[in-house]
C-alpha positions in Angstrom: 4.6 -44.4 -24.9 1.5 -42.3 -23.7 -0.5 -45.2 -23.0 2.1 -46.8 -21.0 2.5 -43.8 -18.7 -1.2 -43.1 -18.1 -1.8 -46.4 -16.1 1.2 -45.8 -14.1 0.2 -42.2 -13.3 -3.3 -43.3 -12.5 -2.2 -45.9 -10.0 0.3 -43.4 -8.5 -2.5 -41.1 -8.0 -4.9 -43.6 -6.6 -2.6 -44.9 -4.0 -1.1 -41.5 -2.9 -1.8 -41.1 0.9 -2.9 -37.8 2.3 0.3 -37.0 3.7 1.9 -37.3 0.0 2.5 -34.2 -1.9 -0.7 -33.2 -3.9 -0.1 -33.7 -7.6 -3.2 -31.9 -8.5 -1.5 -28.6 -9.6 1.1 -30.3 -11.8 -1.8 -32.4 -13.5 -3.7 -29.1 -14.0 -0.5 -27.5 -15.5 -0.5 -30.6 -17.8 -4.3 -30.3 -18.7 -3.7 -26.6 -19.6 -0.8 -27.6 -21.8 -3.1 -30.4 -23.5 -5.8 -27.5 -24.0 -3.3 -25.3 -26.1 -2.6 -28.6 -28.2 -6.3 -29.5 -28.8 -6.1 -27.9 -32.4 -3.2 -30.4 -32.8 -5.1 -33.4 -31.9 -8.3 -32.2 -33.6 -6.2 -31.6 -36.9 -5.0 -35.1 -36.8 -8.7 -36.3 -36.5 -9.9 -34.1 -39.2 -7.0 -35.5 -41.5 -8.2 -39.2 -40.8 -11.8 -38.0 -41.5 -10.8 -36.3 -44.9 -9.1 -39.3 -45.9 -12.2 -41.4 -45.3 -14.4 -38.7 -47.1 -12.0 -39.1 -50.2 -12.3 -42.9 -49.8 -15.8 -42.6 -49.7 -16.1 -40.3 -52.9 -13.9 -42.7 -54.7 -16.1 -45.7 -54.0 -18.6 -46.7 -56.7 -22.1 -45.8 -55.9 -23.4 -49.3 -56.4 -20.9 -50.8 -54.2 -23.3 -50.6 -51.0 -21.0 -52.8 -48.8 -17.9 -50.9 -49.4 -19.7 -47.4 -48.8 -21.3 -49.0 -45.8 -18.0 -50.0 -44.5 -16.5 -46.4 -45.1 -19.5 -44.7 -43.4 -19.2 -47.1 -40.4 -15.3 -45.9 -40.0 -16.8 -42.1 -40.6 -19.3 -42.7 -37.7 -16.5 -44.0 -35.4 -14.5 -40.8 -36.3 -17.3 -38.6 -35.9 -18.6 -40.5 -32.7 -18.2 -38.0 -29.7 -16.6 -35.6 -32.0 -18.9 -33.7 -34.3 -22.9 -34.3 -33.5 -24.2 -33.2 -36.6 -21.8 -35.1 -38.6 -22.4 -38.3 -36.5 -26.2 -37.9 -37.0 -25.8 -37.6 -40.7 -23.7 -40.5 -41.0 -26.2 -42.5 -39.0 -28.9 -41.6 -41.3 -26.8 -42.6 -44.5 -26.0 -45.9 -42.8 -29.7 -46.6 -42.2 -30.5 -45.4 -45.8 -27.8 -48.2 -47.1 -29.4 -50.7 -44.9 -32.6 -50.6 -46.6 -30.5 -51.9 -49.7 -28.3 -54.2 -48.0 -31.2 -55.7 -45.7 -28.9 -57.0 -42.8 -31.0 -57.1 -39.7 -28.1 -56.9 -37.2 -26.3 -54.2 -39.0 -29.7 -52.4 -39.2 -30.1 -52.9 -35.3 -26.7 -51.7 -34.5 -27.4 -48.5 -36.9 -30.6 -48.2 -35.0 -28.7 -48.3 -31.7 -26.1 -45.7 -33.0 -29.1 -43.3 -33.5 -30.5 -44.1 -30.1 -26.9 -43.4 -28.6 -26.9 -40.0 -30.5 -30.5 -39.1 -29.6 -29.7 -40.1 -25.8 -26.4 -37.8 -25.9 -28.5 -35.1 -27.1 -30.9 -35.2 -24.1 -33.8 -36.9 -26.3 -34.4 -39.9 -24.0 -37.9 -40.5 -25.4 -36.4 -40.7 -29.0 -33.7 -43.2 -27.6 -36.4 -45.4 -26.2 -38.1 -45.3 -29.6 -35.0 -46.5 -31.3 -34.8 -49.3 -28.8 -38.5 -50.3 -29.6 -37.7 -50.9 -33.4 -35.0 -53.5 -32.4 -36.2 -57.1 -32.6 -33.6 -58.5 -30.2 -33.9 -62.4 -30.8 -33.1 -61.7 -34.5 -30.0 -59.8 -34.2 -26.3 -60.8 -33.6 -24.7 -61.3 -29.9 -22.8 -58.0 -30.6 -25.9 -56.1 -31.4 -27.7 -57.4 -28.5 -24.7 -56.3 -26.2 -25.1 -52.8 -27.9 -28.8 -52.9 -27.3 -28.6 -53.8 -23.6 -25.7 -51.2 -23.0 -28.0 -48.5 -24.5 -31.2 -49.6 -22.6 -28.9 -49.6 -19.3 -27.8 -46.1 -20.1 -31.3 -45.0 -21.3 -32.8 -46.0 -18.0 -29.9 -44.5 -15.8 -30.4 -41.0 -17.5 -34.1 -41.3 -17.1 -33.6 -42.3 -13.5 -31.4 -39.3 -13.0 -33.7 -36.7 -14.6 -37.1 -38.5 -12.9 -36.3 -38.5 -9.3 -40.0 -39.5 -8.1 -39.7 -42.7 -5.9 -42.3 -44.7 -7.9 -40.6 -44.2 -11.3 -36.9 -44.1 -9.9 -37.5 -47.8 -8.3 -38.8 -48.9 -11.7 -36.2 -47.3 -13.6 -33.6 -49.0 -11.3 -35.2 -52.1 -11.7 -35.1 -52.1 -15.5 -31.5 -50.8 -15.6 -30.6 -53.6 -13.5 -32.2 -56.0 -15.9 -30.4 -54.5 -18.8 -27.2 -54.2 -17.2 -27.3 -58.0 -16.1 -28.0 -58.8 -19.7 -25.0 -56.7 -21.1 -22.7 -58.4 -18.5 -23.7 -61.8 -19.8 -23.3 -60.9 -23.4 -19.8 -59.1 -23.1 -16.4 -61.1 -23.4 -14.6 -62.0 -20.3 -11.4 -59.8 -19.6 -12.8 -57.2 -22.0 -13.1 -53.6 -21.0 -17.0 -53.6 -21.3 -17.1 -56.7 -18.9 -15.0 -54.9 -16.4 -16.9 -51.9 -16.8 -20.3 -53.6 -16.3 -19.1 -55.7 -13.4 -18.2 -52.0 -11.7 -21.5 -50.8 -12.6 -23.3 -53.7 -11.0 -21.4 -53.1 -7.7 -22.3 -49.7 -7.8 -25.9 -50.4 -8.2 -25.7 -52.6 -5.3 -24.2 -50.0 -3.2 -20.8 -51.8 -2.9 -18.8 -48.7 -3.9 -15.6 -49.9 -2.6 -15.6 -53.1 -4.7 -16.8 -50.9 -8.0 -13.8 -48.6 -7.2 -11.5 -51.5 -7.0 -12.7 -52.8 -10.4 -12.1 -49.1 -11.8 -8.7 -48.8 -10.5 -7.8 -52.1 -12.0 -9.1 -51.0 -15.4 -7.0 -47.8 -15.1 -3.8 -50.1 -14.4 -4.3 -51.7 -17.9 -2.1 -50.3 -20.7 -4.3 -51.9 -23.5 -7.2 -49.6 -23.1 -7.9 -46.6 -25.4 -7.6 -42.8 -24.2 -11.6 -43.0 -24.8 -12.0 -45.9 -22.4 -9.4 -44.5 -19.6 -11.2 -41.2 -19.7 -14.8 -42.9 -19.0 -13.2 -45.1 -16.5 -11.4 -42.4 -14.7 -15.0 -40.3 -14.8 -16.9 -43.1 -13.3 -14.2 -43.5 -10.5 -14.0 -39.9 -9.8 -17.8 -40.2 -8.6 -17.0 -43.1 -6.2 -14.0 -41.1 -4.5 -13.3 -38.0 -2.0 -13.0 -34.5 -3.6 -9.2 -34.6 -3.7 -8.7 -37.9 -5.7 -11.9 -37.0 -7.6 -10.2 -33.9 -8.9 -7.3 -35.8 -10.0 -9.3 -38.3 -11.7 -11.3 -35.7 -13.6 -8.1 -34.0 -14.6 -6.9 -37.4 -16.0 -10.3 -37.9 -17.7 -10.2 -34.3 -19.2 -6.6 -34.9 -20.5 -7.7 -38.3 -22.2 -10.7 -36.7 -23.6 -8.6 -34.0 -25.4 -6.0 -36.6 -26.9 -8.7 -38.6 -28.2 -10.7 -35.5 -29.5 -13.8 -36.2 -27.4 -16.1 -33.5 -27.1 -18.9 -35.0 -24.9 -17.5 -32.5 -22.1 -18.7 -34.6 -19.0 -15.3 -34.6 -17.4 -14.4 -31.0 -18.0 -17.7 -29.6 -17.1 -17.6 -31.5 -13.8 -14.0 -30.6 -13.1 -14.9 -26.8 -14.0 -17.8 -26.7 -11.5 -15.4 -28.4 -8.6 -12.8 -26.0 -9.2 -15.3 -23.2 -9.1 -16.6 -24.4 -5.7 -12.7 -24.8 -4.6 -12.4 -21.0 -5.5 -9.8 -21.6 -8.2 -11.4 -19.0 -10.4 -8.8 -18.8 -12.9 -8.5 -22.6 -13.6 -12.3 -23.0 -13.4 -12.6 -20.4 -16.2 -10.2 -22.1 -18.4 -11.7 -25.7 -18.0 -15.3 -24.4 -18.3 -14.4 -22.6 -21.6 -13.0 -25.8 -22.9 -16.3 -27.6 -21.9 -18.3 -24.9 -23.6 -16.3 -25.2 -26.7 -16.5 -28.9 -26.6 -20.6 -28.9 -25.7 -20.9 -26.3 -28.7 -19.5 -28.9 -31.0 -21.2 -32.0 -29.5 -23.9 -32.0 -26.9 -27.3 -31.0 -26.0 -28.3 -27.3 -26.1 -29.4 -27.4 -22.6 -25.9 -28.2 -21.5 -24.2 -25.4 -23.5 -26.9 -23.1 -21.7 -25.9 -24.6 -18.3 -22.2 -24.3 -19.1 -22.6 -20.8 -20.2 -24.3 -20.1 -17.0 -21.6 -21.3 -14.9 -19.2 -19.4 -17.0 -21.2 -16.3 -16.3 -20.9 -17.1 -12.6 -17.3 -17.5 -12.8 -16.9 -14.3 -14.6 -19.0 -12.7 -12.2 -17.2 -14.1 -9.3 -13.7 -13.0 -11.0 -15.0 -9.6 -11.6 -16.0 -9.2 -7.8 -12.7 -10.7 -6.6 -11.1 -8.1 -9.2 -13.1 -5.6 -7.7 -12.2 -6.5 -4.1 -8.3 -6.7 -5.1 -8.9 -3.1 -6.6 -10.7 -2.1 -3.5 -7.8 -3.5 -1.3 -5.2 -1.9 -3.6 -7.3 1.3 -3.2 -7.5 1.0 0.6 -3.9 0.3 0.7 -3.3 3.4 -1.4 -5.4 5.4 0.7 -3.7 4.2 4.0 -0.2 4.8 2.2 -1.5 8.4 1.2 -2.9 8.8 4.9 0.6 7.7 6.2 2.3 10.0 3.7 0.1 12.9 4.7 0.7 12.2 8.4 4.4 11.7 7.8 4.3 15.1 5.8 2.4 16.7 8.8 4.9 15.5 11.1 7.6 16.6 9.2 6.2 19.8 8.6 5.5 20.2 12.4 9.1 19.3 13.0 10.3 22.0 10.4 7.9 24.4 12.0 9.4 23.5 15.3 12.7 23.9 14.3 11.8 27.1 12.3 10.4 28.5 15.4 13.7 27.6 17.2 15.9 29.2 14.7 13.6 32.1 14.8 13.7 32.2 18.8 17.6 31.8 18.4 17.7 34.6 15.9 15.6 36.7 18.2 17.8 35.8 21.1 20.8 36.6 19.1 19.2 39.8 17.7 18.6 40.8 21.5 21.9 40.0 22.6 23.2 41.8 19.5 21.0 44.9 20.6 22.5 44.3 24.3 25.7 44.3 22.9 25.3 47.4 20.7 24.0 49.0 23.8 26.9 48.0 25.9 29.1 49.0 23.2 27.3 52.5 23.2 27.5 52.7 27.0 31.3 51.8 26.7 31.9 54.6 24.0 29.7 57.0 26.2 31.7 56.1 29.3 34.9 56.3 27.4 33.8 59.9 26.0 32.8 61.1 29.7 36.2 59.7 31.0 38.1 61.3 28.3 36.4 64.7 28.5 36.6 64.9 32.4 40.1 63.5 32.2 41.2 66.3 30.0 39.5 69.0 31.8 40.8 67.8 35.4 44.3 67.4 33.8 44.1 70.8 32.7 42.9 72.0 36.1 45.3 69.9 38.1 48.2 71.1 36.1 46.8 75.0 36.8 46.6 73.8 40.4 50.4 72.3 40.3 51.7 75.5 38.9 49.8 77.8 41.4 51.1 75.3 44.2 54.6 75.7 42.6 54.5 79.6 42.6 53.1 79.4 46.3 55.9 77.1 47.4 58.7 79.2 45.9 57.0 82.4 47.6 56.6 80.4 51.0 60.3 79.2 50.8 61.6 82.7 50.1 59.4 84.3 52.7 60.7 82.0 55.2 64.2 82.6 54.1 63.8 86.3 54.6 61.9 85.6 57.6 59.2 87.6 56.3 56.2 85.8 57.9 53.7 88.6 57.4 53.7 87.8 53.6 53.5 84.1 54.3 50.3 84.8 56.2 48.9 87.1 53.7 49.6 84.7 51.1 47.5 81.8 53.0 44.7 84.3 53.2 44.6 85.0 49.6 43.6 81.2 49.0 39.7 81.3 48.6 38.5 77.6 49.5 34.8 78.5 48.5 35.8 79.9 45.2 37.6 77.2 44.6 34.8 74.7 45.3 32.5 76.9 43.4 34.9 76.6 40.6 35.2 73.0 40.8 31.3 72.7 40.5 31.2 75.0 37.6 33.8 72.9 35.8 32.0 69.8 36.5 28.6 71.2 35.6 30.2 72.7 32.2 31.7 69.4 31.2 28.4 67.3 32.1 26.3 69.8 30.0 28.5 69.6 27.2 28.3 65.7 27.4 24.5 66.0 28.2 23.3 68.9 26.8 19.5 68.0 26.8 19.7 66.7 30.6 18.0 69.8 32.2 15.1 69.5 29.8 14.8 66.0 29.9 15.0 65.6 33.7 12.1 68.2 34.2 10.1 66.4 31.6 10.2 63.6 34.3 8.5 66.1 36.9 5.2 67.7 37.2 5.3 71.3 35.8 4.8 72.9 39.1 7.7 70.8 40.5 10.4 71.1 37.9 13.8 72.3 38.9 15.5 74.9 36.7 18.7 76.3 37.6 19.1 80.1 38.0 20.3 82.4 35.3 23.9 82.4 36.7 24.0 78.8 37.3 24.6 75.8 35.2 23.4 73.1 37.6 22.3 73.4 41.1 22.5 71.0 43.9 19.4 68.9 43.2 20.5 68.6 39.4 23.9 68.0 40.4 22.9 65.0 42.4 21.1 63.3 39.6 23.9 64.4 37.1 26.3 62.1 39.2 23.7 59.3 39.0 23.5 59.7 35.2 27.3 59.1 35.4 26.9 56.2 37.1 27.5 57.3 40.5 24.8 55.5 42.8 26.1 55.5 46.4 24.9 58.3 48.3 28.2 58.3 50.3 30.1 58.8 47.2 27.9 61.5 46.1 28.1 63.4 49.6 31.8 63.3 49.6 31.9 64.6 46.0 29.3 67.4 46.9 30.9 68.0 50.4 27.3 67.1 52.1 26.2 64.7 54.5 24.5 61.2 53.4 21.3 62.2 55.1 21.4 65.3 53.0 21.9 63.4 49.6 19.0 61.0 50.6 16.7 63.8 51.6 17.2 65.4 48.1 16.6 62.2 46.1 13.4 61.1 48.2 11.9 64.5 47.7 12.4 64.7 43.9 11.4 61.0 43.7 8.1 61.7 45.5 7.2 64.4 42.9 8.4 62.4 39.7 5.7 61.1 37.2 7.4 57.7 37.4 8.2 55.9 40.8 10.7 53.9 42.2 13.3 52.2 40.0 11.4 53.4 36.8 12.3 57.0 37.6 16.0 55.9 38.0 16.0 54.0 34.7 14.7 57.2 33.0 17.4 59.1 34.3 19.8 56.7 32.9 18.0 56.7 29.4 18.9 60.5 29.1 21.0 60.7 25.6 24.9 61.3 25.6 25.6 64.1 23.5 27.2 61.8 20.5 23.9 60.2 19.1 25.3 59.1 15.8 27.9 56.5 17.3 29.8 54.4 14.7 28.1 51.1 14.1 29.9 47.9 15.5 32.3 46.4 13.1 31.0 43.4 11.0 33.8 41.0 12.2 33.0 42.1 16.0 29.2 41.6 15.4 29.8 38.1 13.9 31.9 37.3 16.8 29.1 38.3 19.3 26.6 36.3 17.3 28.7 33.0 17.3 29.1 33.6 21.2 25.1 33.9 21.6 24.6 30.7 19.4 26.9 28.8 21.6 25.0 30.0 24.6 
């Protein structure tokens, strides 16, 4: 079934246009799957070899022909699979030929040794094997193998010796041997088609050579080994995309036929490395290295190992670059995180600052409210005190007026006008005014006991105003006492003190000119003189909360 599918797959790959979907990725997947199954194919190969070994062990030692036939089968199994075993098997075949004395068989065995020497990179030894063969005395099949080996030997020599003189000579000899191989191969056989393609290739007719290889790949009767060779040769005549697909097919066929000559895998690994597919290149080159370690020249093992080292170095560099990109990404994220943190911190700081400012504003408003509250309490105390005193005075005056009224009515009834006149003369207005001021002073000093001392502390010592021993307050002190009570209008003060406005103004101006503080500052100091009740009750908590809420809303 596999053999039927591979030709179809090959034709599909070769006829696929550039616009079609590239199947290389799916082919690589198949190849990697086959690599995992390589042990299964090799185990199947080993089982066949083990059976042949058992058959050889059971064959009589004097049955030279039987042993030769079994060793030939063993060689075919070892060919391209295990180098040392194939080499040892050919030596055994040559030893038996000394007994059998068959020139054609011996020539074929010599040619087998030549192939082994050639595949191990020993071109001179391969030519030595060719020199030991007497071509006219061997069979047609042996002659075909002879010219095929000669063609391959001169082709490899041309590859390694690039000097123009030697190169032309090698190509001529290669063409002669190839023409002979072409004549000796059977028409319609794989060898005939392959040699025709090689002739076209040597003549520079690469299109015709590619067409022959394409026709070969379409056949369903060719073996996996033959398909691998045809696909590999065709890959060298096509572009890199189709060449990659053909190399993958060749590598797949090599694995399935347990072929360890590793040419396809090595070339494919190098191509994938050039394309930058490091992961797949490492897998394929590791396959080539494992194959070359079993079957191939030591120089090829070293070369593949060097390419593996390059792949590892490139992968390490790519990994380091990825780590650097990740590190840079992390650093960028860290920088962004730091920047975001700083922005958040700045925002929080601004909010806290705003909150503190609001708290300060609330505190200021609370202090202002406390001050207002104290002022209200102070005003209430002043009003209560003065209202009480003046109610008492007014009650006294009403009682006196009532007594005077009855006396006057009585005197008028009895027409005793002299007593009325006498009663009028007994009313002393100056004494009453003095009594009014005395009452005012007494109440004021009760409310502001430190007024006189504090007031004089605002003046220079030589300009201080002190009342006489029989006075509570004098006119100057009384003017500023009224100011302390909140009466600022000179007209009102003049009316209370029964003086002119100009007199009040003169008093104020003279005292202000002697004060330690000028202008409004002096008036403010007057207003700051403490009320008698220093320990006023604190504002209730509910009232304070109310004012804070109003302040926040503001």
